[in-house]
N, C-alpha and C positions, 0 to 999 in steps of 0.2 A: 713309388711306382717299379715294379717289379719288374726284370731284365727283360723277361718276357713280355709285359705289357711296352715295353718302349719301343723295341723291335717293332711287336704289332702296331704300333701306333706312328712310328717312320715309315714303317712299310707300306701302310694304307690299303694291306691287298691282304691276302692269304698269312694267320700267323706263322712267325719263323722261331725256330727251333733256338731255343737260349742254351741249347748243350754246345749247339757251333762255334760259341765265344769259350774258349780255354780262359783257366782263370788266368795266365800269364796274360791275354790278350785280354783279358777284361778290366785290367788293370791301368787305369787314369790317374795320371796328377797333375793337375795344374799350379802350374806359374804364374805369378805376376810379375816378371821384370826379365830383362832381358841377363843380368850378373845373376842372376838365382837360375835362370837356363845353362849359363854358359860353357857346364862343365857337361851335361850330360848331352850336350847339341854338339859341341864340339869331338865327343866321345863318337855320337854316331855320326856327325860330319866324315869321318876319317874313312867309313865304308858306304856311305850312303850313295842313295840314287836322287840326285836332285841337278833342279837348272841351276844356273846363276842364282837368280832370283828368290833363291830358299836359302843361301848360303848364309850365315850366322853373323858374318862383318857386314855384308849387304841390308840384310834386316836391323840388323842393331843400328844402323847408321839411318836408317829408313827414319827408323822410331823417333831415335835421337835430336833432329833435326826438325820434326815435330811436322812431318808428311800425312802420319796417318793421325783419325782424330779418333776414339774410342776410348773403350774399354779395353787394355790390354790381357791377354788369356795366352800363356803357350801351355798347349795340351803335350804331356807325357804320353805315351804307349807304349805299356809292359815296366820291369821295374826303373829306376828312376840310373840307377849308378850301369845300366846296359841296356839304353831304352831302346825299342823297337819301332817306334813313329813319332814324329813331334810334328806338331800342325799348330805352326803358330797365327793368333788372329786378334783382329780388332773387332770390339763390338759397338754399334753405333744404332740409333734411332733413321731410316732410311726408309721414306717413303709408307712410310706408318707402321711401319715392322722393328722388331731389330733384329737387325742382319751384323752377320759374323764372317768376315772376310780375310782372309789372307795378309797381314803387313806387308803395304807395299805394294797390293793387290793391283791398286789404279793405276803405278807408276811405272809396273814390270812388263814382260813381255810374255810369260807362262806361268801358272799359277800350278804346283804339284805339293804332294807328299811326303816332307822327308822319310825318309825309309830305311831300312836293309834289307839290299837286295835277297838277301836267305830267307827272307818271309813274305815275298810277292805273294805263294802261294797259299799263305797263311791270310792274308789280309781281306779273307771274302767278303762278303754285302753284310751279313749278322755282324759281324765284327766291326765295321766300319760304321755300321749305323749305332752299335751300342757305344763304340767312341764318342761320334757326334750328340750325342743323348746324353751319356755321364758329360761330357764336357758345357752341354746346356746347362742340366743340373750342379753343377759345380761353381757356375760363372752364374748363376739365379735368374737365368731363361737367356735363351735364345728363339726366335722366331723362323728362322732362313738360314742355312751355311752356304756363299753362294762361291762357286769357284770359276776363275776368268781364263779361258784361251788355255784349255788343256790339253797338251798333246798325249797322243794317241799312247806314244811308248818316247822312250827316252836312253841312246844306246842303245836299242834291244831291248830292254826291259818294260814289260806293259804295264800302264798305268791303273792304278788298282782304285782310281777315284773315280774311273768309269763304269762303276758297277754302279752309281748313282743314275739316276736317269739323267739325260744331257743332249744336248744340240750343238750344230754346227756354232762356232762363232761368228763374229763379221766377219775379222781378218784372219787373212791366211800366214802362217808361220815360215818361214824362209830357211832353209836348211841345207846342208850341206857336207858330206865329211871328207874333210882335206889331208889328213893323216898321210894318205897314201901318196899325192902328190908331189912328185921330185922339185926340188930348187933351181933354178928360180922360176915362179908361180906363174908368170905374163909366159913362159916358154912351153907349158906344161895344163895349166889349168885354166886357160879361158881360151876362146874362138881364135882363129886367126883375124880375123874382121877386127875384132877388138884389140888383139897386140897392137896389129897396126896403128890403131888408131891411138891407142895409148904411147907407144914411142913415137909416132909423130909428136901428140902434146908436152911429151916431155921435151923434147928435143927444141921448140917453139916454144916451153917457157924459159929454158935454159938462155937462147938465142938475147930474149926480152927484158929477163929478170934477175939470171945468174944463177950459180948453181942449185940443183932439186937435192933435193935430201926428205927422206922422211924419217922423224925420229922418233922411240918412244920415251915419253918423258919419266924421267927417273930421277926427279931432285924437286924440292917446292920453289925455287928461283924459277927454273925453267917453267915450269906448271901456271904461275900468275900472267902472263901474254898469253898460254896458249890457251888457258881459259876466258881472257878476255877476249883474245879473237873469238873464241865460240860464242860468247854472248853476242857479241857484235854481228856474226853474220848467221846466225841461229835469229836474231831477234828482225834482221831484215828479211828474210825467207819467209818467219811468219807474220812477220805485216803485210807481204805482197800476196799469201795466203787467206791473209786476212783472221789470225788466231794470235790469240795473248800468247805472251814469251813465257810458257813457264817454267823455264830453266833462271829466268833471270827473277824470281821470286826470292826472300831470304831462305828459304829453307831449302828449296834446292840448290842454291849458291853452296852454302853449309855444308849437304851432303857431299855434290862433289868433291868441294874442297879437303874435308875432313876423312872420306873413305879415299881419294886417290892417295894423300898424304901416308895414310895409315898403313895403304898397300904397297908402298914404293919399298924396293929392298925384298918383299917376299920369293921366292919362288915362283909360287901360283897364286898375283895378288888378285882379290876380287874385283879391283878395279883397274885401266886401262888408261892409259889419254895417248894416244899417237897423232903427231901435225905432219903436215908438206908445206917443207919450207922451199922457198925460189930464192934464195940470195937472205936476208933476214927477214924477208915478209912472209907470214903467217897464212897461207892459201887456203888450207883445207885442216878440219881436225876431226877424230873419230874417237869417240869414249865407249869402252865396252867393259863388259861383265864377266867374270871367270868362275867356274867351278869345276873340279876336278881336270877331266883333259878335254876341256869345252870354253867357248868362247861366243859371247854374243854380242854383236854392234850394237849398245845402245842407243847413242844419237849422235849422228856425224854432222858436220856443216861446211860451206865452201863459199868462198870469197864472189861478188857478185860483181866485182870489179872486171876488166880489161882481161884477167885470168880464166875470167871464170867458160870462156869457149873452148877452153886445153882439158876435159873431162876430168879436172881435177880430183875428184874422190876417187876414180878408177884407177890414178897414176898411186895414189894414198895406198891403197888398198892392196893393191899386187907384192908393194914392197911390205907394206906389213903383215900380209899375210906368210911372207917369206918369213917374219919375225918369228909367231906366234908358232909356224911346224917348226920353227928351229926349234922353240923353246917347249915343244911336245904339245901340245893342240892339233887334236887331232877331230873335233868337231866344232862347226861353225855355223852358225845363224846370222840373219841380218833384222831379226824380231820379225813383230805383226807391220801389218799395213801395205797393203797391193800397190806394190811402183815398179812401173814397165824394169826400169832400170836394175831391181834385185834376181830378174832372170837371167841377166848376163852373167851370176856369178852364183845362184842356187837354184831352189825346187820349192814349190808353195806346197806347205801338207795342212790340212784340215786341223785346226784345233778348236777346243767344244768349251761351252758355256755350262755347268751345273748349277744348280738351287735346287738346296734340299732342307725339307719342311721338316722341323722339329717341332712343332707347335700347331693347334688346329688352327690358329691366326695365319701360322706360314703357310698352310696348305692354302687357305683362301687366297695367299696374295701370289700363289705361285703361277696361275694363268695367266696373268699382266704382266708379269716378269718376263715368262717366255715369250710373251709378244712383244715385248719392246725387244726382245736378242732378237727373235725372226725378223722383227721390222727393219732394226739397224744392219741387218744382215743384208736382206734383201735390197736394202738400196746402196751399202760397200759394193754388193755384187753386180749390181747393174752399173754399167760405165757411164750410160746417162742421166738416172736417177742420181746418181754419186754426183755429176757436175752439177746438175742442179742443185741439191746442197751444198755443196762449194760456193757455188754462188752465192746463193743466200748468206752461208756465212759469213763472206765481205761483203757483204751488202750490209749487213748488220756489225761487221768492225768495223766499217767507213762511218754508219752512224752514227754509231756512240762514239769514236774518235770526235768527230764532229762537235758533240756535247761535252762534251770534256775540254774545247780551246774553247 
């Protein structure tokens, strides 16, 4: 199939001008391993726009720990020695069609195309359509390429992937700029009411449990008890919600430990752990991903014991944000998911899901996928419907638990 025919097929509408795709932007190389992609990816990463969930270290650790199932395809746009963009995908059969998704998309907070910001104006719809069509051809067939939770922009750079058809994702992303906030953050970055509450809680913790401190975990010996506390605290919280503890699976345990340990000692680590201590007891934890000057709080946990009434996560966060700002972090997000406490620290931004058909079967499946995303967002953005869904989830979890006993 010619370039113009591929563009016309994907557009599903008026023919597109193949001349709009320059030779450099039509050059696509497909690699089949992270090792093969390492050099060009790190070359691009040094100047790229990307969220923390497209960083090479993050995605390589995801794949190495078996968290993605399917055929790995790492597509390089432009010369391999000086890439313009990189799209790391896994291809698998889902719901009767061959779907390609970003590596780690099921586990991250935002999808994004890794690209050189100098090329953003050249990453037009015809260029991106040809990119996906050529990936599908070299990979032996794809029906749909799906992107989840796409931000409209990242630190002022527009998202070229939103040239494709898209709709609001079920959850919002909670983001804030922190680079200009003076330290200590507790005095300048939050409301006076929250500040008073956190200071009062910290004082009570010190009275009852001993000296309070927040530490970044910088060695493997300290990581073990923090990770163990996280798994126990998160597991208890998930059980209350009626959710299986994903983070206790072998793949996620291996991912956390390998990525944390490999990142230790780096100026800009891909993954960081912080913990709130009162005396020798670990009362709260926070694990976050980073890329460039942005930090994304990936997951946290708090004790469910007597100390839980003292805003443990807030006490951890004010000191953690001081540490991040001191290290040069200017952008901060609390991930996706609409929880009331996030509004104290950040602002919700709409992110988008996109499904791009690259075959006739894919085009036939698009209405079903669109309906699924729209229905999920309608439920999650309606407090009453979401409460009912959570209740049903908890009943199912309890029922399955009784069957196992």
